[in-house]
N, C-alpha and C positions, 0 to 999 in steps of 0.2 A: 152258374154249376150248383147243383144240390147238394145240401148237407150231408149226406152220404157219400159223395165223390168227392168234395173238397175235405173233407175227414180222410177218405183214404188216400189221396193226392197228399196231404201234410205231411203224414205219418211215413208215407213212402218216402217223400225227401227227407226228413228227419233221422230217418234208419240210413240215407247215404251218406258215406264218406263227407264230414264236413255239410253235412245239409243242414244243422243247425243254424250255420251261420247269417243263413236266408230268411228274413223273415216275412212270412206268409201275413197280406193284410187281407181280411174278410169285410169286402164293402157291399152293404144292402140293404134294404127298406128296415125302418125300425120294426123292433119287436119280430122280428123274422124266425130269430134262433141262433143269431152269427157267435152271443157269448156262449151260446151252451155248446156249439161246434167247436169252439176254443176248448173251452174247458174237459171236453169229451178226449179232445185231442191229446192235451196235457193227462189228465187220467190214465190212459193207455200208454204214456210213457214210464207211469209207475214212479214220478218224482215224490217224494216223501212231501205231503201237505206243508211243512215249515217252511219248505224250500216254493212254495208254488205265493207268486205276489201275486194281484189284481190290479192295478193302476188305472183308474178311471182317469183320463189324461184331460176332459173337458173340464172338470171339479177342480182341477191341483193346479199352482204355481211353479214356472222353473226353479224357485228354492227347494221346491219338494223333489228335484232331482238332483240338483248341483248341492244341497246340503246348507247350512247355516254359518256363518263365521264364530268362529271362537277367538276371541282377541286376546286370550292370555299365554304370556310368554313374549317372545321376539319379534313374531309376525303372527299374523293371521295364518289360522287353519280352519280347513271347510271341514266339520262333521258333517257325515253321510246321514242321510235319512234312516230311521230302522228297517224299513222295507228293503232297502237296494243293499245295507248291511248283511241281510241276513241272505243275499245272496253274490257275497262278496268270491274273489277269487279262493278258490281252496276248498270251496266248500261242496264241490261235486255236482252231481246234476241238480238244474236250478229251472224255474217256468218263470216268465213273466208274461200276463196278459193285459196288454196296452188296450183299454177298452174304451171306446167315443174317441179313436186317434181323429177323425176327422173333423171333431165338434170342438178340437184343443185350438185357443190363441195361436198366433205365430209365433209368438214368445217359447210356448210350451214345445210347439213342433222341432225348433230350433234346438233346444234342450236335449228333445228324445233324439237328436238325430246321433248325438255321440254313443247313446244309452247301444242305439242300433247296429251303430258301422261299428264304434270301437269297445263296444262291450266296456263304456266307462259311464259313473253317475257322477259328475262331478270329476274328481280326483280318483275316487273310489275304482279301483278295480273288480268288474265283475267275473262272473265265474267263466272258466272256459267253455263249461259244459252247460250254457245258459239257451234254453229254448225261448224265442218269444215269438209270439202270435200277435198281430193287432185287429183290429175290430174297427169300424165305422159305419157311420149312417151316408148315403148319397146326397149329394147337395139338391137334385132334383126332386127331393122328398120333401124338402123344405120343411126339415126339422131342426136346423141350426147346424147343420154341418158346412164345415167351411172347406175352401180349397184347399188340398195339400197344394205343400210347396213341392217344388220340382224334386229339390236336394232329398228329401224325404222319401217321396214319391221312388224316385231312384234308389232308397235302398232299400224296398220290400218287393214281396212279388204279389201282384193282387189278384184277387178271388173275387169274381161278382157272382154274390151269392144269389139263388132262385130261391123261393118259396116253395115248398114243395109236400100235399099232402099226404102221401105215402110217408114222406119222410118223417112229417111231424105227428103220425100216426105212431110209426114206430117209439119216437121218442116221447110221446106221452105214455104210451104204456109201459114204458122202461122208467117214468117217473110218477104212478101213482096219478096219474090224472081219473079224474073221475069216467067209467067206463059211457056214462050214460052221453056225457059231452063229445066222445071220441066217436059213437054211434050216430048222434046227432050230426056231425060236421061231416061224419063219411055219407050220412043219409040226402042232406043239404048242402052239396060241396059249395056252392055258390054265396053261403051266408057266413063264410070263415075269409077272415081278411089276408088269406095267402093267394 
């Protein structure tokens, strides 16, 4: 699907009753605009920036979801990461963009299953109004992407991202990209990576 179609579809899903419970997973070639699409969806929801978290799963460890142990007292308690604490239950509408989900190793995918399905980061309950969008690269592009476990894939709604020059041009105009570059790519469309 094209950028504009994915954005429209996810927004319609999120605006439906309980639509935020289903996690859209935008899968496509590296550098195609998946992250920009996720950011535009979240921006359209008018969630305060302090409650929007971008979490790059490929660069993190499961402890970054579960928290770290605090051994003071009679038993160990898990202290949640600040990122997830900002989007905990009772904070209102919040958003989590899970970047590079398909590049994450299996232990991180397992840790994120609880976030996606149960809206929990370890022992921390996340917002009842949490909107989650995942992005990832395809294995066939040899970008370092791994196979997504079936238990994680079954908890998401997959969107296959197809790059499109018209969508990119619209995005580029909205994001102050040099008009000379835009005109050149429109004149010589075979030279762009899309």
